[in-house]
N, C-alpha and C positions, 0 to 999 in steps of 0.2 A: 765861970762858965764851968757846969755840972759836968764831973767825967764819969763815964760813962764806963761801967766793969761788968754789967752782965748784957745779957738779949732783953730780958725786963724791964729793966733800964733807961736801952735803946727803945723798946716800945712804948714807954712810959713819957718820955721824952717826945717823941713823933706825935702821940694823942695829944700832950699839952700846946703842943704848938702848928696850928693850920701850914703857916708860910712856911716853917721845915719841912713838914709831912708833905705841901704840896712839891717841893723843891726836888726832895727825894723822888716821887715821884715821874715830876720830869725827867729825871736824872736816869731813871730808872726806864722808861720809854726811850731815851736817846739810845742809851745801852743796848737794848734790845732791836733798834733801827737802826745801828751801828753794824750787832752780829748780821744782822739777817743781811746790810750790804754788802759785808765781805765773805758772807756764803756764796752770795750771787755774781760777785767777782769771779772767785774760786770757782766755782761752778762753769765761767764763762772762759776762765784759764785753762782750764782741764778740757775745755769743750773743743778748743783752738789748738790746744799742743795735740789733741786725739785726731782732729780734722789733718795736722799737717804731718802725721804717723801715717796715717791711710793714705794720705796724697799723696808720701813717697813708697808705702810699703802696694798698696793693690795695684799697681798696673803690673807690677812685676808676677803677680798672681795672676795676672789673668789667665793667662796662656794653660796654666793649671788646673783652674776651676771650668773654663772654656772646651777644653781638650781638642783648642787652636793655634797655631802657632800665627799670634798677632802681634802683628808690630807698629810701630812709630804712633803710643797711644801718646794722645794729649788733653790735656785738662782741656774741656769744654762749659762749667762752671765751679766754682770755688764757696760753698756758703759762705767764707769770711768776707763779709759785705757783697755777698751774691754776686759777686761776679764772674761775669763768661770774658775768655780769656782771649776773643776775637769776636767783633760787636757782629761777623758775618753769622756767626752762630747764633745770636739773640734776633736776627729778622725773620726768621722761620718764624720763632718760639711767637712773636710780636705777631707777627702776621696772624698765624693760628687765632688770637685772641681778637685780633680787628673783624677777621670774613666770621667769627662765632662758632667755628671745630674746636674750640675748647673757651670753657665757662672763666670767669674772673676768679674760684674756688681753682681752678683745674691749674692755672697759670701761678695763683698764689702757693699750692701744692707744689709746681716744679722751681719754682726761684727757692725755695725753700728745703730742696736736698739737699744733703753738705755736698755733694760732689757728685758731678759729671764727666766721664770720661766720651771720647771715641776717638775708634781706631776704623782702618779698613780691613778687611781678611776677603783675600780672592775678590777683590772688586766689590763687597760687600759691604755700607756700612755698619759698624756695631755700637749699637751708644749701651753705657754701663753706667746708670744711676746708682748713688753711694749713698746709703745710711749708716753714721758710725757713731757708736754707741761705746762706753766703759763692755759695759754688761751687755749683750745686745738681748731687747724684748720683742714682743710679739707686735705690741704698736712699732717698732722698726722694721721689721719684714712689710708689714701692711701696709706704711706710709710708702717704703721703695716699690712696693708692687705698685703701689698704685703713680705712683711718680713714672713708672716703666709703659704702666696703658696708658696714660698722658702723652709720652713721648713717640705712643705707636703710632697715636692719633696726627701727629704732626710729622714724623717720619715713616711713612707708612711702610717702603720700599727697607729699611735699615732695620738689624736684626737689633731686639733691645734684651739688654741681658740685665736686673735687677743684684745688686748686690748690699749685702749687712757685712759691718765691718767694725771690727770691736778684740775685745783682751778675751772676753768668758761669755761663753752660749750655753744652754742647758740642752742635753739631747734632747729631750722633746719636742725642744724648740726648733734645732736643727734641721730634724724630722719635718718640722710643718713647714721651714720654711722649704724645703727639697720639692716637698708636695705642691707648692704651690709657687714653682719657678724661680725660686730666689736661690741664687748661690751666697755661701758663706765663707770668709775671711776673715780668719783672729787671728791675733801680732799679739807680745806681751809688750804692753804700752811704756812699761819701764822696766829694771833689770831683777826687781824683785818678783817681778810676776812671771810666772810658766807659765806660758799658752801652749794650743797646741796648733803646729804652723799649718795652713791649710791653705 
């Protein structure tokens, strides 16, 4: 076996042995696939942790962002598995789809909303669709506004207040969210992050 002492020796050996070159190529492709899968897994875990944090933080901030004394807030939908917490909450959504009041794409958008909370205030149902991102982006604002509009089609008597939640949001995006009627809740994702508490 030849001892490789320089990069040039390695290149010369690989060029001389097509089988070895093929093995190195396959190994490189496999390691790239593993890295991509690990990055995807990391993003998924972070996303679930962030949604869990928002699940715990957002209900306590609803009074502040709405200027109402909202009580008895309960989850309606969580994205972790698109779980409706009580089947009775799913029926109106399914009925709206079956009756043609919402389209398949609107149903899909609603089912991909990260969180939906519901509460009653002065005998009026309030719905709070929430999109969660570590760094809130314009597409988060647009998605949650769309989810709110879909909910209004289903629950026409309810007051629907869309919310984006996360650790960071730029000033211009906060202004944009306010202009389109989306409330903002920020929170520190971990102890190393300092975030304005809204």
